[in-house]
N, C-alpha and C positions, 0 to 999 in steps of 0.2 A: 527668136524671141514670138515666132508665131506659133513656136513648137513650147515652148513656156506657156502662152497661153490656153492652147491645148488644152496640156496638163494640168492646170490649174483648174481650166470651166472641167474638166472631167472629176479630178478629184472633189472638186465643187459639186457637183452632182450624184457622185457615188457616198459621199456626205448628206446630201439632201434627201437621199434615197434610203440611207440607215438610218437617217433621224425616222424618217417615215415610217421608216421599219420597226424602230425599237418603240416610237409611240402608238403605232398597232398592237405591238406584244405586249407591252403594259396596259394599253388600253383594255386588252383580252385576259391578261392577269388580277385586273383590277377587276373586269364585268364577271371575271369566271367566282372572286370570291364575295363581291358585293353580291350576288344573290343570296349569299346562306347568311348574311351579315343581318345582325340586329337592328331596329329602328333608334338610333342613337338620341332620338327624343324621349326615350325609355329610361335613360340614365338614373333616374329613381326606383328603379323596381329590381328587386332580389326573389333569389328564389329563396322555398323551402326549405328550412334548412332539418339533419336531422340526427342527435346528440351524439357525440362520443364518450362510452366510460369507460374509467378505468377501475379495475377491480382488482380485488387479491388473491391469492395462491387457488383459495375455494372455487372464485368465479361467484361467489353468492354477496359479497360485502363490496359495495360502491364504494370507492374510496375518493372519486371527485368525478364530476359528469363536466363535459365540455360542449357546450354549446354556442349554438349561433345567434343567441338570444341577443339584440342589437340594442346596450344601452347609447339612447339617440337623440341628442337637443337638437333640433336644426334652425341655424340666427344665422339671420343679415350677414355677409361680410364686413359691412359697417361697424357693428360691434366683435370684431376680430381686432386687436392690434396691428399695427402695421410690422414691428419689428416682429410677431408672431409669423405673417405670413411670410418675411422678408427672411424667417429662420429658415425655413418650408424652402421658398424661393433657390434657397441659398444652398441647400443640402441636395435638395432632387431635379433643382432646373433652373438655372441661373439666367437660360436664354428665355425665359418660358412668355416674357411679353414681343420678344421679336422674332420667336420662329412662328410657324401656320399648322403648329401641332404637333410636330416632327423636330427633335433637334437632332440636324445632320451630327454637329460635332459630338455630342454622344452618344449617335448610333455608332462612327467609326471608331471612337477611342472606344466600346463595347466590342465591335466586329474584332479590333485588329488581336485583342486583349483573349477574346472568344479564341481567335486562331491559332494565336501563339502560345494557349493551354489545350486547345482540341478540346472545347468545350462549349455550352450555352449559360456559363456564369453569369455574366453580365448581359445586364437588362438595358442599357443605354435611351431608359423608357423616358419620355418628356411629361411634368404634370400628365398632359391630355391623354397619355397614353397609359399611365396609371389610372386612373380613372375609368379608362376604358376595359381594360385589365379587371379590372376589379368588382367593375360593374357586370361585364357580361362572358370576358372569355376564360376567366382562371387566372391560375399561375402555371401552367405547364408551359414547359422549354420548349420551344421549337421555333423554324423558321415560319411555318403557315400561320402559327398562331402571330408571332410576330407582324407578319404581313395584313393581317386581318386587323391586328391592332392600331399599324401603321394609316391604313384606310379611315376607319373608323374614327381615329384621332381627325384627322384633315375633316371629312365630313363635321365632324362635333362642333371644330372651329368654325365651319361657317359658318353655321345655326346658333353658337352663340359667341358673347365677347369674351375677351380672355377674364375680366372678373367674373362672371357667369362661372366660368369654368373653374376658375379658382376656388370661388365658394362652391360649387357641389364638392369639389375634392375635398377641401376642409371639412367640410359635412358629414363624407362618406367615409374618409380613409380609414380602416382600423390605425386602434394605438393600444390594444390587448389589454387583458385582465377586461372584455364584451364594449371595452369602450370604441363607440366609433362615432367619429367627428370630433373636432376639438372641442366643442362643449364637453361633450360626456367625456372626456380625456380631464377637461381641469376639473372639474366636477371629481372624477375617481381617485386622480393620485391627490391631486392639491387643496378640495374641498372649496373651491371656488368658482364664477367665471372665467369663461376664456377673456374679456374685457378687461380682468385685472390682474392677469397671467405677469409676473416679471418677465424682463431679460432671458434668466438663465432658465425659467420655468417655460418660459416658449422656446428654446432652443434645446430642454428633452424631449417635450412631445414630440419635436419637429425629428428628434433621433428616431425614435421609437418603430414608424413606418416600414420600418427597410427590415428592421424581423421583430415583430413584438413581444414575442413570449422570448427571443435570445435576450434583448435587450432591458425587459422589462424590470421594473425598480424593484418588484418583488424576489426576482431571482439570483441568479449565481453569479451573472456578470455584469451586475453594476459597477464595477473598474472602465468596464469596456463602454459602457454608456457612459458614464463620465467622462469617457476618452470621446468620445463621439460627440458629446454635447459641446466640448470643447472646441473640437474640432468647426463645430456651427460656429461658435461666436469668432473665431477666428475667420474665417469666409464672411461672414457679416462683414466685420470690422476690412476685410481685406477689397469686399464688393462697393464699401459706401453706407452701409446698412448701421451700421452701427460705429461709435467711436471706439479709438482704441481705450478710452478711462473705462465706458461703460465696458464694454466687452471682457477688460479686467477685473472690473467687478463682478462681472457677472459669474466670470470665470471662479471666484473666490467667494462665490455666495452658498450658504447651506439652505439646500432644500429640504423641505421638512415634509413627505410625506403621508397621506393618512393610514391607519389601518386596512391590510387587504382583508378584511370580514369576511369569509368564502365559507360556503357549506363542503369542507374538506378535511381530508384525514391524510394522514402520512404527507404536508405539503411539501416539505423539501423531497421524499420521495416521487411522490406525485409531478412534480414542476421537473424534476430528472425526467423522469416517463415521456410527462410532454414536449419535450425540448426535444428527445430522442424523436417522439412522432413528429413535431414539425418538420424535424429536418429530411426526414423521408420520406414523409407522404404530403406534407405541406401544411399552411396552416388552412386552407378552406377544407380541406380531407378531413382535419380531425373534427372542425367546428361547423360540419356539415352531412359528411360522411356516414355519420350510423356508427363507427366502429365497435367493435365489443373488444376489450382488450385485459385481459386479463394476466396479473403479472405476477411473481416470483412471492411478494411480500407477504409475511406468515403475520397477520393482525396481533393476533393472542400476544407475540412475540413483540411487536411494535407497540403493544399497549406498554408491558415490560422496559421497552427500551425510554420511549416518550418517558413514563414516570423515574424511574433514576435516573436522568439526563437533568430535569427539572428538580429533584430531590438534591442532588448531586451539588448542582450547579448553585440550589441555592444558598447548598452549603459552604461551600467555596468562596462563593461572596462573599460572604458574612467571615470569614476565618482568614482567608489570603489572598481576597481581593481577587480572584480569577471568576471573573463573570459566565463565560461561556464553554459549553461543552458537546463534543458531537460524538455522536456511536455509529458504525456500522458493525453488522452481523451477516457473516455469508455460512453457506454451508459447504464447507470442502469439498462431497463429493460431486458435486453439480456444480457449482460456481454462482449460483442463485442468490442475492440479496433477499435476505428475511426480513432484516429489523435495517433503519436507517432514519437515524435523526441528522439534520445536520446543523443546529444551532439549539438553544436553547429555550425561544418562543420564536413560530416562524411571524408570528403575527405584530411582534415587538419592534417594529420597523427603526423604532429611536436607536434601537439599540442594535442597530441593522440583522433583526435576528430570523429576516429570511434569506440571509446568506446562507449556503449550502457549505460548510465547511467540511465533508464528508468528500466533497472532491475540489477541494480547494490543494493548493502546495501550499505544503507545511514541512518544515524541517523535523524529521523525525526523532533527533537525539538517536540514544544509544539501541532505538527501536530497529533501526537499521544493522548494528552489528551479527544480526544470524545469518544474514546473506554473506557478508564475509566469513565468518566461520565454516560456514556449506563449502564456499568457496575452498577456505584453507584443507577440509577433509579431504575436498576432492584429488586435492593436492598430494593428499598422503599424512595429514598431519593429523591427530589421534586428541580426542581429549585428555589422555594424558598427560599429553607433550608441556614441558613446562616452557615457560619465558617468563621473564623476570622485571617487576612492578618494583622499578629503580627511577627515578630521576634521570630524565636522557633526555638531550638534543636530538633533534630530527632533523636539523638545517644543517650538512655538512659542512656550509660554508661560516656555520657560527663555530665557535668555540664547543668542547667536551661538558665542560660544566656552565653553559651561558648561562645567564638569568636574565640579560637584555633582549629589548622587543626586536634588535636587528643586531647584522655581524659587527663586529667591534671596532673594524677599519674604517667605519661609513658614519659619514656624523650629518643628520639632517637638520635642513633651513630649518625657521619657525612656521609651522602649516604646513611641511611639506609631509607627504606620506610617501613611504617605501616601497620599493616593489616589491613584490610577491618573493622572488628566490632572493631578495636582502633579509626577511621577515626570521629571526629567530623562531624557534617553534617547540617546544617544551612544556605538553597539557600535561595535566594534572588529575587525581582521582575527586569523585566526587566527594571525600571525607577527608579530604587534604592527606592521604593518609598513604605511603606505600611500603608494599606487603616482602618484599623480594623473591624468592620462587615460587610460581604462579601456575598452575594447569590451567589449558585452555578450560577443560568445566569449569572451575571455581571463576576464571575472569568471565566468562560468556555468563555463568549465572550468577553473578555477583555484579558484574558490569563494570569492571576494571577496566580504564581507559585508556594505563601506557600499553600493557601486552596487547591491547587491541590494534593500536597503533602499531604495534611491532608486526604484528601479525598480518596486516594489511600491506605492508610492505612488503614481506616476505611471500606472500599471495598476488600481491599485483593490484594496481587500481581497477586495469583494463577488463582482468579475467574475474574481478568484485563485482564489478557494472553489469559485465556481459553475464553474469549470473543470476544478478538480480533482474535484470532484463528477461532472463530466459521463465522466470517467477511472474512474469507479467508487470513490473513497474514500467512504465512508461515515458516518467519525467529525467530520467534521467543524462540531458541531450549534450552538458559541456563540460565535458569528462575531464577536460583542461582545467578548468576552474576549481576540483573539488579539491586535488590532496588528497595528504594523508588525513585530513581531517576528513571525508567520507566514512570514518568507520562509525565517527560520533555524530554521525547525524549532519554531516556539512550539504546536504544536497536536498532538494525538496521533492516529497512522495506527495501522492494524494493519500486519504485514507482509506478509502475503497479501494484501491489496488493492494497497498501495505497488508490488511485484512486477508483478501483474496491470497498474496504470496504467503504468508504467514500457514493461510490453508493447504499449501502445499505437500511446506513438511508434513501436517496433519493427515493428506492424503498420500504415506508414499512416494512421494516425488512426483506423483499423474497431479495437473492444472487442468481444471475445466475454465474456460474464458471465463470472467465477469459476466452477468446477465441479469436484466430483471422485467425480462418479458419470457412467459412461459406462451403464449398464444396471442395472433390478433386476428379478427374477423373481420368480416364484415357479408352479412347476413347469411347465407352458407358457406360463401366463399373464407377459405383458411388461406388470409395475407404473410402470415407469418407464423413459426412455431419452432420453442425451443427445439436442439437438436445435440446429440452427441459428441463433443468437439473436444472430448478430453485427450491429453497425449501426455507421454513421458518427459520431463524436463529434468530432472535430478533423479541421478543414481537414490534407489530406495534404500538401499543401507545409509548414506550420510542422511536421507533425509529423516531417518530414526534415529540416526546418534543427535543432530540437533534436536528430538523431539525428548530423547535422553535427558540430554544437558537440559531443555529449559523444564522438565520437569520434575526434574531434581530437587526437593525441596532443600534436600541438606548440605549442596552444594551450593546453594542460595544463602545458609548461614554463617554469618562474617558480616554483611551487610546488610543483610535482611532479617526480622524477626522468626523462630520458627512458625508462629502462625500469623502470616502476615497476611494481606489480602491475596495475594498470589497463593496461596494453599487451601486447598480441598480434602481436609480429612477423610472424603468417603470417594471419591473419584481423580482420576489421572487428569490435571490439567496441566499444559504446558504454557507457561508467559513471561514475554519480556518487556519491561518499563524504559522509557527515555526522555529525557530532558533536555531542552538544547540550553545554550548559551542564552545566560542573564535570565534563564526561567521565564522566558516566553512561550516555551511548547510544553506541555507534559502527555504523555502518552502510556499507554497499559496497552498492550497484543497478545492477544492468548486463545487456546483453543486445545476443544477436545477431537477424537475423532470424527466426529458429526458436525460437530461447530466451533468457527471462528468467531471473535471479534474483535472490536476496537474502538478505546476510547480514546477520545483527545479533549485536554482542558486548556484555556486558554482567554486568551482575550482579541475581539475581533481588530483593535485598535493597535493590536503587537505590544501592547505594555505587560509588562513582566509579570509576574506570579510573585508575590512573596513570600514566600514559602522553596527553601532549597530542597531538592531531592522530591521534585514536587510531583512526580512521575508515578512513586509509589504512592501518596500521600495523597494527592490531590486527584489522579483518574485513577490509580487502583481499588477502589472502592467503589466507583461507580462500576466499574468492571465487573468488577466482585460480585455487587449484588445484581448483577446483569444475568452476568452467569450461573450463579446460584440457581436463582428465578428460572431463569429460560431453561433446566437440564432438571430442573425438581421432578418432572413426572418419567423423564427417561432412564434406565438403566444405564450402571455403571459402565464405561468403557476404558478396555485397557489398551494402550499404548503397545505395538510391538516390539518386542526389543533388538536391538541390531547385535549384527555381529561383529566381533573384535577382535580380526586376525593378528597374529604375533606379526610384529613389526623387527624383522634384524636390524637396522641402525638404535643404537643405546640412544642419541637424542632425542628421537621422535617417541621413544616410549617414555621421555621424563626423566630419562636419569643423565643429568647433566656435567657431576663432580671429575670430569675424565672420562678417558677412552678406552681405558680395559675396564671390563665387567666380568667381578667378581659372585659367585653364586654363594651365600652363609644361610648356612641353618638357622630360623629367629630363634631358638629354643639355647643352643648351644652358643650362639656367634661363632660359631667356626664353619670351614666351608661343606659346601653341602656337599654328601654323598649321594652311590645309587641307590643307596636304602633312607633318603630321607621324602618321604611324603611330600609331593608339589605341593602342597597347601602352606606347608613350612619354609618353604625357600624362599631366600629375598636376594633379591640381586641388587649388588650394588658398583657405581662407577667410582676407575681411583683413575690417580694420574693429578694432570695440572686443568683445571677449572677454566673456561671459558664462556665465553656470549653464547648464543647459538649460533651466529653468522661465523663462528672459527669451524663451525662442525657439518655446515649444509652450505649448496650453494641457491640459493633462493628462485633459481631453475629449475631445479632436479632435486625436491629437499630431501628422495629416499636415497638418494644416490652416493656417489664417493665422496669424502671429504675434499672441500675445495682446495686447490696444490698452494695459491697465494689468497685467502680468506680477506688480506689487508686491502685487496685491490677493489670490493665494492665499499660505493661512498658511505656506505652508514656507517663500516665495521671500526674505524677510531674512534665514533661518540657511543655504540653499543657496548664496544672493547672497554671503555674509560671508564663509564657508567656502569658494570657491571664488577670493573676491580675494584672501584673505589667503594663498591657495596661490601664485596668480600674481606676487602681488606679491614671494612670496620665491623664485621658480624662478627658473632664467636666461634664460628666456623675454621676450620683447618684445614689447609691439603693433605687431601688420604694417599700416601703412596702405595703402590702395589705392596712394599717390603714390609708396609705397617700392619697389612690384616694376616690375621693369623695364616697360617699354612697347616695348622693339625685341620684334621675330619671333624665328622661330626661324628661325636661317642653319645648323642643320647640314643639317635634311632640305627639300631645295632641288631644282629640278634640277637644276642645276648640279652638286652634288654626287653625283648615280647614278653608280654604277658604269659606266664604258666598255667595252662587250665588243665585242673588234674580230678579225672574220673573219680567218685568216691563210690558211688555206687549207682548201679544199672539193672533196674530189673523191667520185666516187659509182662504182659499176659496178653489174651486174647484181644483186649478192645483197648488197651493202653500199654506204656512206657516212662515209666519214673525213673528220673535221672537226679542222682547229687553230685553236684559239680564245688569244687571249687578255685579261687584264683588268686595267684602272687604275681606281684608285678613291683620295681623297683619306684615306679609312679603311682599316681593315685589311677585308680578305675572309674576309667567314665560312664563305661556300659555294659553289659554282658547281655548276648541278643541271643536263640537258639529258635533253629530254623527246622520245620519238618519238611522236607525235600529242599525246594526254594521260597516256602512261605513263613515270614516271621510269625511264630504261636506265642513267644513269651520277651519280653524283655526287660532288665531292671537296670537302672541309673543307678551309678554310684554304690555299688554292691561294696561291702566289706571285705579287706583281703583277707586272703586264709580261711575264711568262713564257707562253712559248707551253704550251697545255697539247691535248693530241689526246684525241680518242673515236673507236670504230669501231664504226656503229648497224646492227645487220643489218636486211636488210627483207624484210618478211612479204608485201609486196603482188602482186598481176598485176600481169605487166605494161601498163603504161599509165598505172598509180595515182601517184598524188604520195603524197611521205613530207614529210611536214611534221614539222619537226624546231624544236626549242625550246629555246634557251640562258637560264638565268637565273641574273644571281647578287646576292650580299645581301652587303652589307657591317655589320660590328659595330657601326652606331649604328641601324641598321635600314631604311640605304636600300637599294630594290630597283631592276633595271634587269632586262628582256630585249630577245634581238632573234629572228625568227622566220624560219628559212629552208627553202626550197622546192623 
C-alpha cells in the first residue's frame, strides 16, 4: 500500500512539473508572438491598397481594375436583423457566444482534415479569429499565422464584448463587389438597407464571405451559391434560429439582384480571370497588391464577338424563342482565348446574363462526333468506309425490329422507370430519313446519327472518351453513364474546352493547353508568364483527315445547302454543328488553321428552342458572322491534305457487296487489263453482302475476318437490319460468275491514237512540223514538247486534219533539238512520237 502511495505521489509531482513546464513553454510561445502583434484596439484600421489592372493582349486596353476601394457604411448591431446575425453565426461559428475567442471544436475539425489531406485548406477560425485575420494578418495559410490569430482573438475577447465583436465583424467583412460590411452588401446586391433584409437575403449574404468572388451572384457559380444559401437556412432551422416553415419559405423565395453596373470590358472573360487570380494569389493580393495582368484577349475580336452575339441572340429570341448565346474563340497554335462572351448581356441579371455559359457544362449534341471519328480513324477506319444508315436496334436484349422503349418481355408498372439495360435504343436521324449505305465522310459531314452510333460501337466508348480527354476535354468523368448515345452528345462538355479540342485538329494534332494569361507582374517582378507547353496528342494525318472531312462542302450537301452558313467561298474553313435532344442546345464549332471558334445557343432555364435543326439555323449564322469578320483582314490559309494509304481490306475501303474484289474498266465495263489506265479502274465487290460486323472484328478492324461473327452481341440486330434493307432495295446479289470474263478492249495497243508526220522542216532558228492524228475515239488533246518543255497544246483537234507547229530553236550550232508530240483520246488512251 505504501508503494502505491509513493508511486501516486511521484506521478502527481511529475504531472505538476510537466504542467508547469507546459505553461512556461506556452508562456514563452505567447510572449514570443505577442511582441510582434498589432494592438487589437486598432481593429478598424486598414492598409492602403494599390489596384490590380487586367489588360487585353496588347497591355494597353484596361479591361477591368480591381481595387480595394471599400463601399462601407457602419451601422450599429441593433439595425441588423437577428436572423441576419444568426445566419452568419450558423455558417461561420455556431459556438460564438460560448467560446473565449477560439472555437476548440472548429480547430479540432480543421486539424483533423488538414492532417488527413496534408494541407492547410481548413481554417477552423471563429468569427473573432476571422475578424483578426481580415484586419491584421491577411490570408496566408501557415501555422505561425494561426497562432498569432488565436492569441489576438483571445486578447480581443478580453477587451470587447461579444456583441461588439459581432458588430465589428458584420461591418468589416468583405462580401464581394467592393462591398465591405453587411449594410454595403445589402445596398449593393439588393438595393435595400440591412434592416430590411429577408431571411433568404440574409442567408445569401452570409454565404458570400467564405469566397466572395467564387460565390458572387454576378459570377458563374450561382448554383453553388444557392446551395450554400439553402445549407445556411437548414443550419438556422437546426439550431433553432428559424422555424422549419420560415426556412422552407426562404429556400423557395426568388431573389432579385441589382444589375452589376461597373466599368468593365469583356465581363465574363474578366470574371473568369479574376476567379483564377483569387484562387492563385488570394483576394487580398489582387485587391491591394497592384498586379499588372496581361491577358490573351484580342479586343478587336472581342468587340466582333459581342456584336454578333447580341444581334444573333436578339434575332433568335424573336424567331425561335432562344434567348441566350455564348461564343469562345481560341488561337489553335497557342491555346490562347482571344474572345469570350459567356451570355448575351452580362448586366441583365434578371435573365442570368452574368452566367458564363462558355465554362458551364452542356451537352454538345453532334458536335462531339469528330472525336469518335478520329478514334475510329486511329483504329484503321477511313473516310470511304461504308456503314449502313438503316433502322437498327442497339440493345441486344430487344428484338431486331424493336419499336418499343423496353425489352418485349418486360411489363412496367405504372410510374415505374426501366433499368438502363431494359431500354431499347433505336436512334433516328435529324430529318427522319434513312439513306442506306453511307461513307464515314458523308456520315460525319452530314451529321447522320445511325452510322455514327455504329461507329462508336466499332471504335469503343472508352477509346473514344480517352481520345477526347487527350484533346483536352476534362468533363467526361462518368463513362459508365454515357453508353452509345455519347456520339450524339450524351455527355456534358464546356464550350471553351470543346473549341480548344477542335483546335487540335486545326493544329495538325498538336495541343496547346487552354490559357487566358500572358503575363502577371508585381512591379518589376514577373509572377507568371505564358510558356510553350504544346505537345502532340493525335497523329498528324488523322487530324488532317478530320479536317479534310469537316471542310468538305460537297460532302455536306444532302443535309446542308451548298451555300449554308458553314460555307466560305474564299477560304478553307472546317465546321460541325450540333443539336441536343428536345433542342435545348444548339452548337456550331469550326476553325481555320489560325482561329477556332464555337457558338452555343439556348436558354439558361433549359427550355427547348422552337426550331428543329437549330445547330445550323440558330448557332451557325452567328458563328459564320464572327468567322467572316474575324478573318476579313487576314490572308486565306490552306489546310494540308492528308495522305490516304491503300488499305488491303475491301470493307475498310468501302467495298461492302461481297468478299471477292473484281477490277473493271469504267469505259468498257469489262475486266481491267494491264493496259487499263489506273484512273479508269473501278473496283467492285461480289459475293454475299453482309453488315460490317460480318467482315471485321471490332477489336482489330484491319485484321482477319472473324471466324464466328455471330458471337458479337450486336451482330444479330445489325445483320437483320441490313438484310431487311437489302431485300427491300433495288439491288441484287452480284455473283462472281455474273461479272464479265472478257477483258478491257478499249485500252489496247491498236486503239491508241496514231500520229502521222506530214511535214518536217528546220532552219537555223526554228523547226516547222505538220502532223495529223487518227483515232477510234475523240481526240482530247495534242501536245508538243521541245525536250521536256511544253511549247504547244491543242484541245479537241479534228481527226485526220493537218495541224502545224513552229518551234523556236535555242541551241548552239551542232546541238540537236528533241521534239515530242503526244496525243490523248477521251477514254484514256495515249501515244507519242519523238522527232530529232
